N, C-alpha and C positions, 0 to 999 in steps of 0.2 A: 626376530627378537625374542629371546627367551623370557618366560614369565617367572623370573626369579629375582628376589630382592637383592641388590648389590651389597647391602650392609649386613643383613641378618641371615641371608641364605634361604629365606622362606619361599617355598615354591608350591605348585599345585598339589592338592591331595585328592583322594578319591573317596566316594561314598555311594549311597543309594538314594534315588528318588523313590519315595514310598507313596503310592496312591491311596485313595480312600478304600479301595478294595484290597489293600496291602500287597499290591504287586510291586516288586522291587526291580528297578533298572539302574545300571551303573551311571554315575555322573562324576564331574570334576568340580572341585571347589578351587577357584583361582584366587590368588592373593590380590589385594587392593593396591596395585602399583601406581605410583605417580612419578612424573618427571619433575624433579626439584633441583634448584640451584642452592647449594650449601656453601658457606664461606668458612675457610680455615683461618683462624686468628693468628696462628703461628706463621703460616706462609703468606698471609695477606692476599689470598687468591680465592676465586670462587670456582666451584666444580659442579658440573651437571651430572646427577645420578638418578637412577630409576629405582626408587625404594618404596617399600610398603608403608601404609599409613601407620601401622604399629611401629615400624622402624623409625619413622619420623618422630613419633612420640618418644621413643627410646633415646634418640639423639638429643631432643630437647631436655629430657629428664637427666641425662648425664652431663649436660652443660655444654653442648656443642659438638661439632664434627670431630675436633681434635681429641677431646676426652673420650668420645665414643670409640674412635679407632684405636686409641691406646689400650682400651680395656677389651676390645673385640678379639675373638679367636681368629687366627689367620685362615683356618679351614672354611669358615663361613663367608669370608670376604671375597668379592670378585677380583679379577686381575686389576681392574681400574682402581678399586678401593685399596688394594695392596700397594700400588704405586704411590697413592696419596699418603698412605701410612708410612711408607719408607721415606718419603720426602719430609714428612713431619718429624720423624725420628732423627733424620740427618740435620734438619734445621735446629732442633732442640739441642743436639750434641754440639753444634757449632756455637750456639749462643752461650 
């Protein structure tokens, strides 16, 4: 399972551990990923996604999963999130 947020594309970054003696060793900073179930208002369906805590706050700030996906760039979204976005666009066009 990859350590990448399905909505924001946020992944591991690298940096240094710096000791008191100023020795530097490489380390990884991992995103705070959580398994969440988000509900689409347009589709009336729930989806399980693995997203970062910052991504979850962004979804709440934009007003839900549907609004977030409509504004999100397709290059950042996972394959699963792209399928959800396509279904939402299709449902909105039909309505």
